[in-house]
C-alpha positions in Angstrom: 0.0 0.0 0.0 1.3 3.5 -0.9 0.4 6.4 1.3 0.3 9.6 -0.7 0.2 13.0 0.8 0.7 14.9 -2.5 -0.5 14.1 -6.0 2.4 13.0 -8.2 3.5 15.6 -10.7 2.5 15.0 -14.4 5.3 13.7 -16.6 5.7 13.8 -20.3 6.5 10.1 -20.5 6.4 7.0 -18.3 4.7 7.2 -14.9 5.3 8.4 -11.3 4.6 6.3 -8.2 4.9 8.0 -4.8 6.8 5.7 -2.3 7.2 6.1 1.5 10.7 6.2 3.1 10.5 4.5 6.5 12.8 4.9 9.5 14.3 1.4 8.9 15.3 2.5 5.3 17.8 5.0 6.8 21.4 4.4 7.5 23.4 5.5 10.6 23.6 9.0 9.2 19.8 9.4 8.8 19.8 9.2 5.0 18.2 6.7 2.7 20.6 3.7 2.6 22.0 3.1 -0.9 20.5 -0.4 -1.2 17.0 0.9 -0.5 16.8 2.8 -3.8 16.6 -0.5 -5.6 13.8 -1.6 -3.2 11.9 1.6 -3.9 12.2 1.1 -7.7 11.2 -2.5 -7.3 8.1 -1.7 -5.3 7.0 1.2 -7.6 7.3 -1.1 -10.7 5.5 -3.9 -8.9 2.7 -1.7 -7.8 2.3 -0.2 -11.3 2.1 -3.7 -13.0 -0.1 -5.1 -10.2 -2.7 -2.3 -10.8 -2.8 -3.6 -14.4 -3.3 -7.3 -13.5 0.3 -8.5 -13.8 1.4 -9.9 -10.4 1.6 -12.9 -8.2 -1.3 -14.4 -6.3 -0.9 -17.4 -4.0 2.7 -17.8 -5.2 1.7 -18.1 -8.8 1.9 -15.5 -11.6 -1.4 -14.0 -12.7 0.0 -13.8 -16.3 3.1 -15.3 -18.0 4.7 -11.8 -18.0 4.8 -11.7 -14.2 7.6 -14.3 -14.4 10.6 -12.1 -15.0 13.9 -11.3 -13.4 16.3 -8.4 -13.2 19.3 -8.8 -15.5 21.0 -5.4 -15.0 20.8 -2.7 -12.5 22.8 0.6 -12.4 22.3 3.7 -10.4 23.9 7.1 -9.9 23.3 9.0 -6.7 23.1 12.8 -6.9 21.8 13.9 -3.5 20.8 12.1 -0.3 17.3 11.5 0.8 17.4 12.9 4.3 14.9 11.3 6.8 11.5 9.7 6.4 8.7 10.9 4.3 7.8 10.3 0.7 9.7 10.4 -2.6 8.5 9.8 -6.1 9.8 7.1 -8.4 9.5 8.2 -12.0 10.1 5.4 -14.5 9.7 4.6 -18.1 10.7 2.1 -20.8 13.6 3.2 -22.9 13.2 0.0 -25.0 10.9 -3.0 -25.0 12.7 -5.9 -26.7 11.5 -9.4 -27.6 12.3 -10.8 -24.1 13.7 -7.8 -22.2 12.4 -4.5 -20.9 15.0 -1.6 -20.5 13.6 0.7 -17.8 15.1 4.0 -16.8 14.2 5.7 -13.5 14.6 8.7 -11.3 14.0 8.9 -7.6 12.9 12.5 -6.9 11.3 14.8 -4.4 7.5 14.8 -4.3 7.4 18.0 -6.5 9.9 16.4 -9.0 12.3 19.3 -8.6 15.1 17.4 -6.9 16.6 14.3 -8.5 18.1 12.1 -5.7 19.2 9.3 -8.0 18.7 8.0 -11.5 19.5 4.7 -13.2 18.6 1.8 -15.4 17.1 -1.6 -14.8 16.7 -4.4 -17.4 14.2 -7.1 -16.8 14.0 -10.4 -18.8 10.9 -12.5 -19.1 11.6 -16.2 -18.4 9.8 -19.4 -19.2 9.2 -20.9 -15.7 9.9 -24.5 -16.9 13.2 -23.8 -18.7 14.3 -20.6 -16.9 15.3 -19.3 -20.4 14.2 -16.0 -21.9 10.7 -16.0 -23.4 9.0 -13.3 -25.5 6.6 -10.9 -23.8 3.0 -11.5 -24.6 1.0 -9.1 -26.7 -1.0 -8.2 -23.6 2.2 -7.1 -21.8 3.3 -5.1 -24.9 0.0 -3.2 -24.9 0.2 -2.4 -21.2 3.9 -1.5 -21.4 3.1 0.9 -24.3 2.0 3.4 -21.7 5.6 3.5 -20.4 7.6 3.6 -23.6 9.4 6.9 -24.1 9.3 8.1 -27.7 12.4 10.0 -28.6 
C-alpha cells in the first residue's frame, strides 16, 4: 500500500509512483541507505504492474509476463534523501525488446524538482519451466506501451 500526501506531478513520459521512506530504510547518518533505492524502484514497478493485472497471487503468476527477473541494475546517486517521508519514483521504458524491458528511472522529491538518484534496470521475461528468456505476450506489450518513451 502506498500512502500519498501529495499528488504525483504530471510527466511527459512514463509514470510516477509515490513511495514512502520508512525509518528502517535509513542508514546510521539518517539518510536513505543506498540499497533501499533498488527496493523503492522494485516496489514502484511492482505496484504499477499489479494495478494492471500483472502480479503474483498465491505464489503463482497472474499472467506469464509476471515471471521475469532483473538482469542489470545501475544507479547514480546525486543527493541524499534525508529522513523519512515520501519520494517519487519516475520510471519509463527506454526500449521493449523481444524478451527484455529496459527501464530508466529517477527517484525525486515529491514535487519532482530534486533528483536524488537515477538509473537503469533491465528485466527479462523467463519461461518458468526452462528458466530461459521467453517473449513478452501481446497483452504485456499493450500495457507497457504506456511507459515507452518516444524519442
